[in-house]
N, C-alpha and C positions, 0 to 999 in steps of 0.2 A: 429610222423610227422618228415619230412626231410626237413632241410633248407640248404641255400648255403651262404657262406661268403668267400671272398678272403683270409682273414686272421683271425685267432682265437687266441685270447690273453688270457692266463690263468693267472689271478692275478689282483685284483683291487686295488693295492697300487700305489704309486707314479710312478714306473717304468712302470707297465702295463698301467696306465692311460696316461702317456705322450707318450708312443708308439702309442696308440689308437689315440691321438690327432694329432700326426705327420702324421700317415697314412691317417687320415680323411683330413688334409690340402692338401694331395697329391690326394684326390679323390679315395683312394683305400678303397674298402668295408672291414670293419672289425667288429668283435664282441669280445667284452670283457667280460669274465666270472669271477665272483667273488663268492666264496662259502659262504661267510659271508656278511658283509657290506663293502662298499668302505673305504678304510683307516682304517680297523678294527684292524690291528696289528701294526707294527712298523711305519708305515707312520703316524698313528693317535697318536702315543706315542713319537714322535720326539721332540726334542728341537728346530729344525728348523733353526739353524744357518747356514747362507750362508757365510762361511769364509774359503775359500780354503787355504789361507796362513797358517792357524793354523792345518788344518786336512789332507792336501794333500802333499805327498813328492815332492818337487819342483826339485829334482834330478833325477827323473824318467820321462824323457821328455814326452812320449806318454800320460802318466797318468796325469801329470801337464797340458799339452796342453788341454786335455779333460776337466779338472776342470776349467781352465780360460776360455776357450770358453763357458762353461755352465754358469760361473759367468757373462760374458759379456752379455748373453742372457737374463738373469733374468728381467731387468727393461722393455724391450719391450714385452717379453713373458707375464709378469704379467699384463701389461697395456692391452694387447690383450684379456687376459681372463677376466679382469675386464669389458672391453667393451662388451664381450659376456654375461655378466649378473651376474657372481658371484665374489665376492672379494677374492682373494687368500690370502689376508692380508700380503702382503710383504712389509716390510719397509727396506729402505736403509738408516739407521741411523747410521751405523758403527758398529764395534765390538772392544771391549777394553779387553786387557789382562793386568792384574795388577801384579806387582812385589811384592808379599806379603812375599817373603823369599829372602835371599842373592842368593840361588841357582836359583830361577826363574828369579831374577833381572839379573843375569850373562846370563842365557839362552836367555831371552827376548832381551838383548842388543846384544847378539851375532847374533841372527836371524835378527835383524833390518838391518844389513848391506846389506843382499841381498833383504829384503823386501822394503827398500827405493828405490831400483833401478827398482822396477816394474812399477813406474810411476802412482801409484793409491793413492798417498798421505799418505802412511804409515809413522807415525812419533812418536817420544817419547814425552810423557807428564811428566813434573816434578810433584812432590809432591803437590806443591802449586796449580797448575792448576788442578791436579786430584781432590783435596779437593773442589775446586770451582765447578767442574762437579758433584761430587759425595761426598757430605759432610758426609755421613754415612760410608764411605769406612773405612775398617779395619785400626787402628792406625800403624800397621805394614807396611802398603803399602809405598813403596819407589818411586812409579812412575808407569807409564803404557805406553803400546804401544797401539796406536789408529789407526785404520784402517777404514777410514771414508766412504768408497764406499762399504764396506761389509754391511751384514744385517741379517734379519731373516724373516721367513715365518711361517704361522701356517699350519702344515701338513694336517689336515683334510680339511681346507679351500682350500688349493692348490689342493688337489685331487679332491675335489668336483667342483672346478672351471674347472679343465682339463676335467672331465667327462662332465660337462654341455656344454662347448665349443665343445668337440668331437661329442656329440649327435647332436648339431645344424648344424655340418658340414656333418652329415650322418652316424656316427657311431652307433652302438647298444651296450649299456652297460648294463650288468645284474648282479644285486645283488642276493645273496642267490640262486645262480644257480651253482652247484658244477658239474665240469667235472668228470664223473665216469670212463671213458676209451676212448682209441683211436681206430679209425677204421685203420687197417694196411693192406697194400698190398705189400708183400715182404719187402723191406726196405724203403717204403715210407708211411708217414702218410697222409691219404686221407681224414680224418674226425675225428670227436670226438662225444661222447655221454654224455648227461646229464641224469637225472633221467627220463625225459619226451621227449626228442627231440634227433635227430641225425643232425649234421652239416657237410656237406662236405665242405672242404676247401683246399686251395692250400698250406697254410703255417700255423703251429702252433708255437706261441711264448711263452715258459715257463718263465713267469715272476711272479712266485708265491712266491717270497721271500724265506723264509727259507724252505717252503714247496717244493721248486724246487728240494732239494737234498734228499727228502725222498726216501729211497731204494726201488727201483722196483715199485715206485708209478706211474711213467709215461712210462718208457721203461726199458728193461733189460740192462740198462746201469747205471753206477755210475756217477752221477753229482756231482762234488766236492763242494757242499754248505752245510754248518752246521748252526745250530741255535745258536745265540747270543742274549740272553735276556737283555733288557734294561728297567729299571724303572725310572720314574721322579715323581715329586711332584708339584702340583700347590699351590701357597701361595698368601695371599692378605694382604695388610697393608695400611690403609688409610694414605695418605700424603707421602708414599714412592713409587717411580717408577722410575727406572733407564731409562735414556734416550736411551740407547742402551744395548745389551747384554754385560754384564761384567762377565769375568770368565765363570761360568756355570749358571749364573742367566739371564734369558731371558724375558724381558718384553712383555706382550701381549696387544692387542688393547683394551680388556674389563677391563683393570686396574689390572688384576692379573699378576703374573710372575711365571715362571717355575724355578725349580732347577733340573738340569739334570746331569748326568744321570748313572745308574749303567752299568756294563759291565760283564755278566754272561755267559762265554763260555759254550756251551753244554746244556744250559736250554731251554726247549721247552714248556713253559707254560706262562700264562698271570697272574700268581699269584702275588699279591702285598704282600711284606714281611715287617715286622717291621724293620729288619736290613737295608732294602734299604730306608725306609722312614727316619730312623735315619741318615743314610749316607748322603742322600740329604739335610736334614735340617741342618747337621753339616757343609756341603759344603757351603750352603748359609750363616750361621753365621760366617764361617771363612773369607768371603768376606766383609759381611755387619753385624757386631755384633748386630745391632738392630733387625735383622730378628729373634732373639729368642722370640719376642713378636709377630711375624706374625701369622695370622690366616691360619690354615691348611684348604684347600678348596677340594682337591681331589689328587689321585694318579693314575697313569696309567702304564701299561706295554705293551711292544711289543716285538717281536722276530725278529731280523735282519737276514739277510743271510750273513754269512761270507764264505770266500773262503780260500784256503790254503796259498796264498800269500797275502791276505788283499785287493786285487783289483778285480773289477768286471769280471764276466765271460759273454762274448757275442759272438753271433754268432751261425753258424750252429754246429750240433752235429755230429761228425765223424760217419760214417757207416749208417746214416739215411738221408733220403731226406724228405723235407716238413716240418721240425722241427728245430727250433733254441732256444737258451736260452738267457735270459737277467736277470741276478741275481748276487749275490755275492757282493753287493755294501757295505755291512756292514754298518758302521756308517755315511756314506756320500751319501746315495741315493738321498737326497733332493739336495745336492751340485751338483752332477753329472747328475742329471736327465734331464735338457734341452738337453745337448750333447748326452746322451744315447739315448733319443727319436729320435733325428735327425739322428744318425748314424744307428740305427736299421731300421728306416723307409727307409733310403737310400739304406741299403742292401736288404731289401725286395723288393723294387722297382726295383732295378737293377740286383740283384743276385749277385753282386760283394761283396764278403766278405773280400777282402784284406785290407780295412781300419780298420777292426775289428781285424786284425791278432794279434796285441800285446795282446789283451784281449781274445783270443781264448782259448776254453777249452783244446786244444791240447798242450798248453804250460805245462800243468802238466804231460804230458807223453813224451814229446820230449827233455826235458833238458833245456828249454828256461828260466826257472825261475831262475833269478840271484839276484832279490832284494826283500826284504820285506820292504814295505813302513815305513819310520820313520818320525813322525811328532811331533810338539811340545806338543800338547795336545792329544796324542794317547790314553792316559788313560782315557780320558773323551769321551764317545761316544754319539752323539746328533741324530743319524740318522738310516736309513733303512739298 
């Protein structure tokens, strides 16, 4: 059977889902294809911290602008998704980073200088106030930086709310439907095939996370996206529940909390390992010693898409027509998702890729790579 869709999106994680949602808002016919279940990899195993000041390099202007515009969109976006019927479980309770060592104390204080100038209420909390807020904090804690307008979101709930809203706006979102090949005429992609159907389309968007970069999977082109595995654990302890994310401890609405996350470059599997569980429990107890008594609930793993310079790869693929890429977000896919969805939908609607130039795949071949993002918590990955 042959069907038609204006845009075909491959990948049912947060990036694919938010592109579908933004296209549907514009009235553009789109079909989303996910080979497994929605949010079945990194988007479902994320810690979900929405904290750009910790995980995005503020010295790289286009990158920082993308992050802050995304951050500003979250309250209204998640309210709209909730009104559409599914709660994305977004909480704007703030994010706290604690000075557990002299080195971290110095780093946090040093970064506070520019963070205070953002106008979003970032400020220092002394040890006395920290103990009032979090009485179970480590005795080594010297104070903390609190960012009151940041927050966290549950990855699976966010993706499901995007899918639900996109469907209501006219998008078609398909689970367990793998794209097996493209239909090609010359250098133009004109359609794609699944196991049972063929779809004619004007534009294909590769938003398949780490699978975007599988060699020769989609085109006879090298797409510079590699796998970076992350594992997290879910814990529970009656009477203990941080008000907001503290270090790598992320409270959930059901009373559990996450300890996040490993970073395993080049690993392309969803295996849960004992070493990772131990690392995550050690991280939790280093912040809150009482958590050595916490109940282990579950562990999850996902594979994030990394790029050579750590920043997203967005826009058309050189030498081809009718196909573009939206991947490479590494651990901050959730943080960058609102602006990614808007930018990709605007490009598909207008055909003008110039707003995406900084994130173009061509930066890896034309010598434009000058920066690798540096962030305070770059060793802790929370996202896609």
